[in-house]
C-alpha positions as CSV (number, residue, x, y, z in Angstrom):
1,M,-258.1,-129.1,218.1
2,I,-261.3,-129.0,220.3
3,T,-261.8,-132.8,219.6
4,R,-258.3,-133.6,220.6
5,I,-258.5,-131.7,223.8
6,R,-261.7,-133.5,224.8
7,K,-260.0,-136.9,224.1
8,A,-257.3,-135.8,226.5
9,E,-259.4,-134.1,229.1
10,Q,-263.0,-135.8,229.0
11,N,-264.1,-133.6,231.8
12,L,-263.8,-130.3,230.1
13,N,-267.1,-128.8,228.9
14,L,-267.7,-128.3,225.2
15,S,-269.3,-124.8,225.5
16,Y,-266.3,-123.8,227.7
17,L,-263.8,-124.9,224.9
18,C,-265.5,-123.3,222.2
19,Q,-265.7,-120.0,224.0
20,L,-262.0,-120.3,224.8
21,F,-261.2,-120.9,221.3
22,D,-263.8,-117.9,220.2
23,V,-265.6,-120.4,217.9
24,L,-269.5,-121.3,217.7
25,V,-270.7,-124.5,219.3
26,S,-272.3,-125.5,216.0
27,S,-268.9,-125.4,214.3
28,Y,-267.9,-128.5,216.3
29,Y,-270.9,-130.5,214.8
30,Y,-270.8,-128.9,211.4
31,P,-267.3,-128.6,209.9
32,S,-266.4,-125.4,208.0
33,V,-266.5,-125.7,204.2
34,H,-263.9,-122.9,203.9
35,Q,-261.0,-125.3,204.5
36,P,-261.7,-127.5,201.4
37,K,-262.4,-124.3,199.3
38,N,-259.1,-123.0,200.3
39,A,-257.3,-126.0,199.6
40,A,-258.6,-126.1,196.2
41,Y,-257.7,-122.3,195.8
42,R,-254.1,-123.1,196.9
43,D,-254.0,-125.9,194.2
44,K,-255.1,-123.4,191.4
45,L,-252.9,-120.8,192.7
46,T,-250.0,-123.5,192.5
47,V,-250.9,-124.4,189.0
48,I,-251.0,-120.7,187.8
49,H,-247.7,-120.1,189.5
50,N,-245.9,-122.9,187.5
51,E,-247.6,-122.1,184.2
52,N,-246.4,-118.6,184.4
53,F,-242.8,-119.4,185.3
54,Q,-243.3,-118.3,188.9
55,A,-243.6,-114.5,187.8
56,Y,-247.1,-113.5,189.1
57,G,-247.7,-111.8,192.4
58,R,-250.9,-111.3,194.2
59,R,-252.4,-108.7,191.8
60,R,-251.6,-110.7,188.5
61,M,-252.9,-113.8,190.5
62,K,-256.2,-112.0,191.0
63,V,-256.6,-111.4,187.3
64,A,-255.7,-115.1,186.4
65,L,-258.0,-116.6,189.1
66,A,-260.9,-114.1,187.7
67,D,-260.2,-115.7,184.2
68,N,-260.9,-119.0,185.9
69,N,-264.3,-117.8,187.5
70,I,-262.6,-117.4,190.9
71,N,-263.0,-114.1,192.5
72,L,-260.9,-113.5,195.6
73,G,-259.5,-110.4,197.2
74,V,-255.6,-109.7,196.8
75,F,-255.1,-110.0,200.7
76,K,-256.8,-113.4,200.8
77,I,-254.6,-114.3,197.7
78,A,-251.6,-113.3,199.3
79,R,-252.4,-115.2,202.5
80,L,-253.1,-118.4,200.4
81,M,-249.8,-117.9,198.5
82,K,-248.0,-117.7,201.8
83,Q,-249.8,-120.8,202.9
84,A,-248.9,-122.8,199.7
85,G,-245.3,-121.5,199.7
86,I,-245.6,-119.5,196.5
87,I,-243.2,-116.6,196.1
88,A,-243.2,-114.6,192.9
89,K,-239.9,-113.5,191.1
90,V,-239.7,-109.8,191.5
91,P,-237.9,-107.9,188.9
92,K,-235.1,-105.6,190.2
93,K,-236.1,-101.9,190.3
94,P,-235.1,-100.3,186.8
95,H,-232.5,-97.6,186.9
96,Y,-233.6,-94.4,185.0
97,Y,-231.0,-91.8,183.8
98,P,-231.4,-88.6,185.5
99,S,-233.1,-85.9,183.3
100,G,-230.7,-83.5,181.8
101,K,-227.8,-86.1,181.1
102,Q,-228.8,-87.4,177.8
103,K,-226.3,-87.2,175.0
104,P,-226.5,-83.6,173.4
105,N,-227.0,-84.8,169.9
106,I,-229.9,-87.1,171.0
107,P,-232.8,-85.0,172.5
108,N,-235.2,-86.5,174.9
109,E,-238.4,-86.2,173.1
110,L,-240.4,-88.9,175.0
111,K,-240.2,-86.8,178.4
112,R,-241.2,-90.0,180.3
113,Q,-244.5,-90.4,178.5
114,F,-244.2,-94.3,178.8
115,N,-247.9,-95.1,177.9
116,P,-248.9,-94.1,174.4
117,P,-252.4,-95.0,173.3
118,Q,-251.5,-96.5,170.0
119,V,-248.9,-99.2,168.7
120,N,-246.1,-98.5,166.3
121,T,-245.7,-94.9,167.3
122,H,-243.1,-95.3,170.1
123,W,-240.4,-98.0,170.2
124,V,-237.8,-98.8,172.8
125,G,-234.3,-100.2,171.9
126,D,-231.9,-101.9,174.3
127,I,-229.2,-104.4,174.7
128,T,-228.3,-106.9,177.4
129,Y,-225.9,-109.8,178.0
130,I,-226.6,-113.6,178.4
131,R,-224.3,-115.8,180.2
132,H,-223.8,-119.3,179.2
133,H,-221.1,-122.1,179.3
134,Q,-219.7,-121.1,175.8
135,G,-219.0,-117.4,177.0
136,W,-221.4,-114.4,176.3
137,S,-224.2,-113.8,173.9
138,Y,-225.8,-110.3,173.5
139,L,-229.5,-109.7,173.0
140,A,-230.9,-106.5,171.3
141,T,-234.6,-105.9,171.4
142,V,-237.2,-103.5,170.1
143,L,-240.2,-102.9,172.2
144,D,-243.3,-101.3,171.3
145,L,-244.4,-99.0,174.3
146,G,-248.0,-99.0,173.3
147,S,-248.5,-102.8,173.5
148,R,-245.4,-103.9,175.5
149,E,-244.8,-106.4,172.8
150,I,-241.3,-107.4,171.6
151,V,-241.6,-106.3,168.0
152,G,-237.9,-107.1,166.9
153,Y,-234.9,-108.8,168.4
154,A,-231.3,-110.2,167.5
155,L,-228.7,-112.1,169.1
156,S,-225.1,-111.9,168.5
157,Q,-221.6,-112.5,169.9
158,T,-220.7,-108.9,169.7
159,P,-222.5,-105.9,171.4
160,D,-222.0,-103.5,168.5
161,A,-224.1,-101.2,166.4
162,Q,-224.8,-104.0,163.8
163,L,-226.6,-106.0,166.5
164,A,-228.9,-102.9,167.4
165,R,-229.4,-102.3,163.6
166,Q,-230.4,-105.8,163.0
167,A,-233.2,-105.8,165.8
168,L,-234.6,-102.5,164.4
169,I,-234.6,-103.8,160.8
170,Q,-236.6,-106.8,161.7
171,A,-239.2,-104.8,163.8
172,V,-239.7,-102.4,160.8
173,K,-239.8,-105.4,158.5
174,I,-242.6,-107.3,160.5
175,Q,-244.5,-104.6,161.7
176,Q,-244.3,-102.1,158.7
177,P,-245.0,-98.9,160.6
178,K,-245.6,-95.5,159.2
179,T,-241.7,-94.6,160.1
180,S,-242.3,-90.9,159.7
181,H,-244.7,-91.0,162.7
182,L,-242.5,-93.3,164.8
183,M,-240.4,-92.4,167.5
184,F,-237.3,-94.6,168.6
185,H,-236.0,-94.6,172.1
186,S,-232.7,-96.2,173.4
187,D,-230.5,-96.1,176.3
188,Q,-227.2,-94.0,176.1
189,G,-225.0,-96.9,174.9
190,V,-222.5,-96.4,172.2
191,Q,-224.3,-98.9,169.9
192,Y,-227.2,-96.5,169.6
193,S,-225.2,-93.4,168.9
194,A,-222.9,-95.0,166.5
195,N,-223.0,-93.7,162.8
196,L,-224.3,-97.1,161.5
197,F,-227.3,-97.1,163.7
198,K,-228.2,-93.4,163.3
199,Q,-227.8,-93.8,159.5
200,T,-230.4,-96.7,159.6
201,L,-232.9,-94.4,161.7
202,S,-232.3,-91.5,159.1
203,L,-233.0,-94.1,156.2
204,H,-236.4,-94.9,157.7
205,R,-237.2,-91.3,158.8
206,I,-237.4,-92.3,162.5
207,V,-236.9,-90.1,165.5
208,N,-234.4,-91.1,168.1
209,D,-234.7,-90.8,171.8
210,I,-233.6,-92.3,175.0
211,V,-235.2,-94.7,177.6
212,E,-234.6,-98.2,179.3
213,S,-236.4,-101.6,178.4
214,F,-237.8,-104.7,179.6
215,F,-234.7,-106.6,180.5
216,G,-235.4,-106.7,184.2
217,S,-238.5,-108.9,183.5
218,L,-236.5,-111.2,181.1
219,K,-233.6,-111.8,183.5
220,Q,-235.5,-112.2,186.7
221,E,-238.3,-114.4,185.4
222,R,-236.3,-116.5,183.0
223,V,-232.5,-116.0,182.4
224,H,-231.4,-116.0,186.1
225,W,-233.2,-119.3,186.7
226,R,-231.5,-121.1,183.7
227,N,-228.0,-122.7,183.3
228,Y,-227.5,-122.4,179.7
229,Q,-224.9,-124.7,178.2
230,T,-224.8,-123.4,174.6
231,R,-225.6,-120.2,172.8
232,N,-228.3,-122.0,170.8
233,E,-229.9,-123.2,174.1
234,A,-229.9,-119.6,175.3
235,Q,-231.3,-118.3,172.0
236,L,-234.1,-120.9,171.9
237,D,-235.2,-120.3,175.5
238,I,-235.2,-116.6,175.1
239,L,-237.2,-116.9,171.9
240,N,-239.8,-118.9,173.6
241,Y,-239.8,-116.4,176.5
242,K,-240.5,-113.7,174.0
243,S,-242.8,-115.3,171.5
244,V,-244.9,-117.5,173.7
245,F,-245.0,-116.3,177.3
246,Y,-244.3,-112.5,177.1
247,T,-246.4,-111.7,174.0
248,N,-249.3,-114.0,174.7
249,F,-249.7,-114.7,178.5
250,R,-247.8,-112.3,180.7
251,L,-250.1,-109.8,182.3
252,H,-248.9,-106.2,182.2
253,S,-250.0,-103.7,184.6
254,T,-249.5,-100.8,182.4
255,L,-252.1,-102.5,179.8
256,G,-254.7,-103.0,182.6
257,Y,-253.5,-106.6,183.5
258,I,-253.7,-108.1,180.0
259,S,-251.1,-109.5,177.5
260,P,-249.6,-107.6,174.7
261,N,-251.5,-109.9,172.2
262,Q,-254.8,-109.2,173.9
263,Y,-254.3,-105.3,173.9
264,E,-253.5,-105.3,170.3
265,M,-256.7,-107.4,169.7
266,Q,-258.7,-104.7,171.5
267,L,-257.2,-102.0,169.5
268,E,-258.2,-103.7,166.4
269,E,-261.7,-104.1,167.7
270,I,-261.8,-100.4,168.4
271,K,-260.8,-99.5,165.0
272,K,-263.5,-101.8,163.3
273,A,-266.0,-100.2,165.7
274,A,-265.2,-96.6,164.9
């Protein structure tokens, strides 16, 4: 800027111009090194932004940059993201049912303790819909509250108790938890209060409860940005989100900004050291 002004008005004094713009005279002769660095930071932020499906805000970006040996404050990251035109996808605020309105035959044993220290002790079940050009598909998931990992899921054209049951059975088969020490939490949908599903819980001696799940992240970070043509396309894309990104790469604030897979690895190391 100062160089352009001096070319236009050659009689203006350099010291006066530097004082006017509140910069050191030496900066005129020795260009700042911050601009090239900031450009490199913006490029790295853009790469991280695209690799993580545009899901990371400034706090997750800080962790991701630190993993690449770049240590910046959240306010500088926010400024660089704004300069680079990076806007994170923000999940909608989840809706929690007011206490005291749970179904009388399903007591609230969880009492909003959403961060158990171990895996396979508290599971969450929920169902959502996925729209595509062939109509609707329904996704049931089972999420481990300890690790935030999706441990079971099922897709169907019908949002019934059988769909919820399939997701639960898959989770039990894969994880093989001590079901007598496992608490299962669900929303107040009819699928989870149906006799078929309650019989499945009783068969495995699992305690039932009520809570919402992770679908806000799934829809805001993936589904709402897709235009699925077929049920199969929707199923493959959701499987990719769940098995690849969500489990292995997505940083969860409740886990200390690490992925579910990293969290479970840490638990295994603690067990071995004990």
